[in-house]
LORO-673318 format. One record per atom (N, C-alpha, C): x, y, z; residue number from 1. Coordinates in nm, 4 decimals, always signed. Example, Ala and Ser with C-alpha at 12.3 -4.5 7.8 and 13.67 -1.06 7.14 Angstrom:
<drennus>
((+1.3190 -0.5690 +0.7800) 1)
((+1.2300 -0.4500 +0.7800) 1)
((+1.3200 -0.3300 +0.7800) 1)
((+1.2850 -0.2250 +0.7080) 2)
((+1.3670 -0.1060 +0.7140) 2)
((+1.2900 +0.0030 +0.7870) 2)
</drennus>
This chain:
<drennus>
((+0.1185 +0.8832 +0.4040) 1)
((+0.1431 +0.8327 +0.2708) 1)
((+0.2449 +0.9163 +0.1956) 1)
((+0.2765 +1.0328 +0.2476) 2)
((+0.3715 +1.1196 +0.1777) 2)
((+0.5052 +1.0497 +0.1553) 2)
((+0.5496 +0.9736 +0.2531) 3)
((+0.6776 +0.9035 +0.2384) 3)
((+0.6722 +0.8039 +0.1225) 3)
((+0.5581 +0.7400 +0.1040) 4)
((+0.5448 +0.6424 -0.0039) 4)
((+0.5240 +0.7101 -0.1388) 4)
((+0.4665 +0.8283 -0.1372) 5)
((+0.4495 +0.9032 -0.2617) 5)
((+0.5849 +0.9529 -0.3116) 5)
((+0.6680 +0.9992 -0.2197) 6)
((+0.7984 +1.0551 -0.2542) 6)
((+0.9116 +0.9531 -0.2463) 6)
((+0.8841 +0.8379 -0.1860) 7)
((+0.9835 +0.7326 -0.1661) 7)
((+1.1040 +0.7830 -0.0860) 7)
((+1.0748 +0.8371 +0.0328) 8)
((+1.1809 +0.8853 +0.1212) 8)
((+1.2016 +0.7886 +0.2375) 8)
((+1.3161 +0.7963 +0.2994) 9)
((+1.3544 +0.7130 +0.4143) 9)
((+1.3431 +0.5645 +0.3835) 9)
((+1.3621 +0.5276 +0.2584) 10)
((+1.3563 +0.3865 +0.2205) 10)
((+1.2165 +0.3316 +0.2024) 10)
((+1.1173 +0.4177 +0.2041) 11)
((+0.9784 +0.3730 +0.1868) 11)
((+0.9572 +0.3282 +0.0431) 11)
((+0.8937 +0.2121 +0.0238) 12)
((+0.8656 +0.1697 -0.1133) 12)
((+0.7655 +0.2656 -0.1775) 12)
((+0.7916 +0.3012 -0.3018) 13)
((+0.7102 +0.4013 -0.3706) 13)
((+0.5713 +0.3478 -0.4048) 13)
((+0.4733 +0.4338 -0.3908) 14)
((+0.3358 +0.4034 -0.4268) 14)
((+0.3318 +0.3583 -0.5725) 14)
((+0.2726 +0.2424 -0.5967) 15)
((+0.2587 +0.1916 -0.7325) 15)
((+0.3734 +0.1038 -0.7807) 15)
((+0.4791 +0.0895 -0.7017) 16)
((+0.5946 +0.0076 -0.7410) 16)
((+0.5687 -0.1377 -0.7032) 16)
((+0.5142 -0.2125 -0.7975) 17)
((+0.4749 -0.3513 -0.7715) 17)
((+0.5905 -0.4367 -0.7214) 17)
((+0.7063 -0.4180 -0.7807) 18)
((+0.8231 -0.4979 -0.7416) 18)
((+0.8642 -0.4702 -0.5973) 18)
((+0.8671 -0.3436 -0.5603) 19)
((+0.9079 -0.3063 -0.4246) 19)
((+0.8081 -0.3545 -0.3200) 19)
((+0.6808 -0.3637 -0.3575) 20)
((+0.5768 -0.4030 -0.2631) 20)
((+0.5507 -0.5533 -0.2587) 20)
((+0.5945 -0.6279 -0.3577) 21)
((+0.5568 -0.7701 -0.3681) 21)
((+0.5924 -0.8515 -0.2439) 21)
((+0.7122 -0.8350 -0.1911) 22)
((+0.7522 -0.9103 -0.0720) 22)
((+0.6729 -0.8711 +0.0510) 22)
((+0.6408 -0.7442 +0.0599) 23)
((+0.5621 -0.6968 +0.1742) 23)
((+0.4178 -0.7476 +0.1654) 23)
((+0.3613 -0.7400 +0.0462) 24)
((+0.2243 -0.7867 +0.0256) 24)
((+0.2138 -0.9363 +0.0526) 24)
((+0.3188 -1.0094 +0.0178) 25)
((+0.3198 -1.1553 +0.0384) 25)
((+0.3086 -1.1915 +0.1872) 25)
((+0.3468 -1.1015 +0.2750) 26)
((+0.3371 -1.1276 +0.4195) 26)
((+0.1930 -1.1224 +0.4690) 26)
((+0.1050 -1.0635 +0.3891) 27)
((-0.0363 -1.0566 +0.4253) 27)
((-0.0755 -0.9230 +0.4850) 27)
((-0.2032 -0.8927 +0.4719) 28)
((-0.2521 -0.7638 +0.5218) 28)
((-0.2387 -0.7489 +0.6727) 28)
((-0.2599 -0.8537 +0.7530) 29)
((-0.2415 -0.8337 +0.8971) 29)
((-0.1006 -0.7819 +0.9318) 29)
((+0.0003 -0.8317 +0.8627) 30)
((+0.1374 -0.7854 +0.8870) 30)
((+0.1544 -0.6405 +0.8416) 30)
((+0.0953 -0.6055 +0.7281) 31)
((+0.1035 -0.4679 +0.6793) 31)
((+0.0308 -0.3719 +0.7729) 31)
((-0.0860 -0.4139 +0.8194) 32)
((-0.1606 -0.3304 +0.9143) 32)
((-0.0786 -0.3087 +1.0419) 32)
((-0.0188 -0.4155 +1.0926) 33)
((+0.0612 -0.4051 +1.2155) 33)
((+0.1790 -0.3099 +1.1962) 33)
((+0.2458 -0.3185 +1.0801) 34)
((+0.3575 -0.2286 +1.0524) 34)
((+0.3113 -0.0838 +1.0467) 34)
((+0.1980 -0.0605 +0.9821) 35)
((+0.1466 +0.0762 +0.9699) 35)
((+0.1036 +0.1310 +1.1053) 35)
((+0.0406 +0.0485 +1.1852) 36)
((-0.0091 +0.0934 +1.3154) 36)
((+0.1026 +0.1097 +1.4187) 36)
((+0.1998 +0.0206 +1.4158) 37)
((+0.3029 +0.0171 +1.5192) 37)
((+0.4384 +0.0726 +1.4763) 37)
((+0.4549 +0.0979 +1.3469) 38)
((+0.5827 +0.1433 +1.2941) 38)
((+0.6746 +0.0263 +1.2652) 38)
((+0.7717 +0.0497 +1.1807) 39)
((+0.8680 -0.0539 +1.1443) 39)
((+0.9931 +0.0132 +1.0893) 39)
((+1.1069 -0.0190 +1.1464) 40)
((+1.2335 +0.0420 +1.1052) 40)
((+1.2193 +0.1947 +1.1063) 40)
((+1.2375 +0.2592 +0.9904) 41)
((+1.2279 +0.4056 +0.9847) 41)
((+1.0838 +0.4555 +0.9747) 41)
((+0.9893 +0.3662 +0.9512) 42)
((+0.8496 +0.4081 +0.9385) 42)
((+0.7945 +0.4394 +1.0762) 42)
((+0.7434 +0.5599 +1.0928) 43)
((+0.6924 +0.5984 +1.2246) 43)
((+0.5587 +0.5328 +1.2573) 43)
((+0.5312 +0.5225 +1.3845) 44)
((+0.4024 +0.4702 +1.4308) 44)
((+0.2912 +0.5508 +1.3641) 44)
((+0.1963 +0.4807 +1.3065) 45)
((+0.0782 +0.5407 +1.2427) 45)
((+0.1149 +0.6396 +1.1331) 45)
((+0.2370 +0.6291 +1.0802) 46)
((+0.2786 +0.7198 +0.9736) 46)
((+0.2700 +0.8654 +1.0121) 46)
((+0.2935 +0.8935 +1.1392) 47)
((+0.2830 +1.0288 +1.1967) 47)
((+0.1398 +1.0811 +1.1971) 47)
((+0.0426 +0.9951 +1.1752) 48)
((-0.0977 +1.0395 +1.1761) 48)
((-0.1622 +0.9961 +1.3076) 48)
((-0.1266 +1.0643 +1.4145) 49)
((-0.1744 +1.0268 +1.5471) 49)
((-0.3252 +1.0439 +1.5645) 49)
((-0.3859 +1.1262 +1.4798) 50)
((-0.5299 +1.1476 +1.4900) 50)
((-0.6103 +1.0537 +1.4006) 50)
((-0.5418 +0.9745 +1.3187) 51)
((-0.6105 +0.8780 +1.2321) 51)
((-0.6582 +0.7593 +1.3155) 51)
((-0.7756 +0.7102 +1.2825) 52)
((-0.8264 +0.5913 +1.3507) 52)
((-0.7590 +0.4679 +1.2921) 52)
((-0.7710 +0.3562 +1.3616) 53)
((-0.7176 +0.2304 +1.3094) 53)
((-0.7798 +0.1986 +1.1733) 53)
((-0.9089 +0.2248 +1.1603) 54)
((-0.9776 +0.1975 +1.0331) 54)
((-0.9200 +0.2834 +0.9216) 54)
((-0.8925 +0.4103 +0.9495) 55)
((-0.8344 +0.4980 +0.8467) 55)
((-0.6948 +0.4520 +0.8067) 55)
((-0.6161 +0.4092 +0.9035) 56)
((-0.4821 +0.3578 +0.8731) 56)
((-0.4943 +0.2332 +0.7849) 56)
((-0.5841 +0.1428 +0.8201) 57)
((-0.6027 +0.0198 +0.7417) 57)
((-0.6527 +0.0508 +0.6012) 57)
((-0.7392 +0.1509 +0.5872) 58)
((-0.7857 +0.1904 +0.4540) 58)
((-0.6712 +0.2477 +0.3710) 58)
((-0.5806 +0.3203 +0.4347) 59)
((-0.4630 +0.3722 +0.3644) 59)
((-0.3749 +0.2568 +0.3166) 59)
((-0.3569 +0.1560 +0.4017) 60)
((-0.2803 +0.0365 +0.3623) 60)
((-0.3490 -0.0318 +0.2442) 60)
((-0.4798 -0.0478 +0.2521) 61)
((-0.5545 -0.1116 +0.1426) 61)
((-0.5360 -0.0347 +0.0119) 61)
((-0.5388 +0.0974 +0.0191) 62)
((-0.5200 +0.1813 -0.0992) 62)
((-0.3804 +0.1612 -0.1577) 62)
((-0.2800 +0.1648 -0.0718) 63)
((-0.1420 +0.1477 -0.1182) 63)
((-0.1243 +0.0109 -0.1832) 63)
((-0.1804 -0.0917 -0.1207) 64)
((-0.1712 -0.2273 -0.1773) 64)
((-0.2411 -0.2329 -0.3126) 64)
((-0.3564 -0.1690 -0.3236) 65)
((-0.4301 -0.1719 -0.4511) 65)
((-0.3495 -0.1073 -0.5633) 65)
((-0.2721 -0.0056 -0.5315) 66)
((-0.1900 +0.0620 -0.6318) 66)
((-0.0676 -0.0198 -0.6714) 66)
((-0.0309 -0.1164 -0.5891) 67)
((+0.0856 -0.2001 -0.6176) 67)
((+0.0489 -0.3250 -0.6967) 67)
((-0.0796 -0.3499 -0.7130) 68)
((-0.1248 -0.4678 -0.7868) 68)
((-0.1136 -0.4415 -0.9366) 68)
((-0.0688 -0.5411 -1.0123) 69)
((-0.0648 -0.5232 -1.1578) 69)
((-0.2066 -0.5019 -1.2109) 69)
((-0.2189 -0.4165 -1.3086) 70)
((-0.3506 -0.3919 -1.3674) 70)
((-0.3961 -0.5139 -1.4461) 70)
((-0.5238 -0.5439 -1.4320) 71)
((-0.5819 -0.6550 -1.5071) 71)
((-0.6551 -0.5984 -1.6266) 71)
((-0.6537 -0.6748 -1.7352) 72)
((-0.7267 -0.6322 -1.8539) 72)
((-0.8751 -0.6363 -1.8239) 72)
((-0.9456 -0.5348 -1.8720) 73)
((-1.0895 -0.5301 -1.8489) 73)
((-1.1606 -0.6249 -1.9438) 73)
((-1.2644 -0.6863 -1.8914) 74)
((-1.3479 -0.7714 -1.9766) 74)
((-1.4295 -0.6824 -2.0679) 74)
((-1.4524 -0.7317 -2.1869) 75)
((-1.5365 -0.6599 -2.2801) 75)
((-1.4747 -0.5311 -2.3301) 75)
((-1.3418 -0.5276 -2.3369) 76)
((-1.2761 -0.4071 -2.3863) 76)
((-1.3019 -0.3926 -2.5354) 76)
((-1.2743 -0.2772 -2.5868) 77)
((-1.3022 -0.2467 -2.7282) 77)
((-1.2425 -0.3534 -2.8188) 77)
((-1.3207 -0.3922 -2.9165) 78)
((-1.2721 -0.4893 -3.0143) 78)
((-1.3028 -0.6328 -2.9791) 78)
((-1.3580 -0.6574 -2.8624) 79)
((-1.3897 -0.7958 -2.8259) 79)
((-1.5339 -0.8266 -2.8602) 79)
((-1.5592 -0.9488 -2.8907) 80)
((-1.6930 -0.9951 -2.9244) 80)
((-1.7696 -1.0260 -2.7970) 80)
((-1.8989 -0.9997 -2.7947) 81)
((-1.9841 -1.0335 -2.6796) 81)
((-2.0759 -1.1429 -2.7158) 81)
</drennus>
């Protein structure tokens, strides 16, 4: 995830919704495959050879969650119940 945190080698930055939107639109199976098998400059398993497939997929899920626009919380201050 360091590459996505620092946005190096063309990696879309963690939390950049615009940069991730096209990738997310391809679906999680495609994202998982890219993370597990590598894609362009992205190395196989993100250089984490000791990570399990489940750990890699959880990292993808985390990155995707950070790229989603924040939703307003229900029952926020000032709202009537």
